[in-house]
N, C-alpha and C positions, 0 to 999 in steps of 0.2 A: 752175466758174471762171467761164470763158471769157463765157456768157450770165449771170455776176453781173455784169461785167466794165463789157459792156454794158451793159444794166438801170442801175448805175449811174452810167453817162456819163450816160446821156440822162434821167435821172431829177435830174443837174447842172442841164439847158442848163433841163429845167419847173419845174422851182422856180427856180432865180432871172426865167423867164418869168414869169412864174407872181405870181413878189413881183414886180418888177415894175409889172406890170397891177395888180395890187391894192393897194401903199405910195403912194402915192400920193391916194391916192383916202381907202385906209382906213387908215393908220394902223399901229400896232401889231398893229392886231385885221387889215388885209392878211397883212402873215406870216404869224399865223398863222395865217389860214383856205388862203393860201399851201400850210404847211408840212403842211396836213391833206387840204389837195388833192395834195397829192406824197406823198402819205406813201399814205394810199388808193388809190393813179396804182398808186404802186410795190408789192403787198399785190396789190393784185387780178394787177396782170400777173404773178407772180410764183406764186396761183392754178391762174391761166394755162395759167402754164407747164409747171407744175410736171404737170397732165393732157395739156398736148401732149406729155410729153416721155418723160414715163412709165408716167400710164396712169394714173390716184392720180389720186382728190380726199382730198386732205385730214381732210376737214368731216364731219359723217353729224346727225345729225337730232337729235341732242342739244347739238348746236351750238346753237340757237336755244335752249332753253329760259334760261340766262344774257341774251344777248342780248333777249332778248322780257320778262322780267325786268326788264334796267339799264335799256331802254324806259319799262314803262309806269314802275319807279320813280323815273329823271327827271322822265316827264310828272305823274307827282306832286306833283316833291320844287316845278316848273315853276308848277302852282294854284298850291300854298300861297305863293307869294313873293307871283307877283302876287294875292292873299288880305287878305296880313296884310304889313300895318308897323309889321317888326320892325326896334330897330338890333342894327350887322349883324354881333355877337357872338353874338349871340340867337339873327337869321338864321344863322346858319350853326349855330349848335348845333345848330336845334331841325330843317330844310330840310334834314341831313344824315345825323340823328337815322332821320327820318322814310324820305331816303332808305331804307338802310339795311337799315328795316323796311323795309320797302315789298318792298325788293330780297329782303331772308330767309325777305319769307315767299312772292313769289309763284314762286320759287324751290319752297320745299318743296314746294306746292301741287301743281306740276306733275310731285313725284317724282323724284329726286332715281335720280344713275347711280348702282354699285356701286365704281364707278370714284371717286367725290364723298364719298360716305359714307365708306370708306375714310377720300381726305385729311383733312375733320374728324373720324372717330373719331383717327384719328394727333395732329391739331392737340388734338383737347381734352384728349388724354392728357399731352399733355406738360405741361400748368396742371393737374388732377392730381396727377402728377408733384409739382410744385412747394405742394401747397396744405400748411401744418402739417396732420399731424393728431395729434387730442385724442390724451390720453394720459388712462388710468388716473389720477387723485391716492395711488391707495391704491403 
């Protein structure tokens, strides 16, 4: 609790400082950038503290599979956005659909971990339970 309190206090000052630095020139985007930087910084600091104080690494190689898939899917969606001039709704539907399709395809091609397979099986089993079952007319 003491380490978390110190982290929170430091992050308040970092966030305020970044907001003062970015908001005048970037406006609301500056506030978003400041919040993003402070959140990333807080997570990295916590990761280092877990490793230094407890001696464990909370992530393994399987953590990087969804990260890689997300980066590639975001790149595809970005390139699609730059190459097509569509209405906002159509752009959202097409890019969003493409983002999720590419993400799922890459994640599947990288081979799912047993834990991921169990989560997906449980997720889809809920849908199968709710589907109406065809009954005989006899």
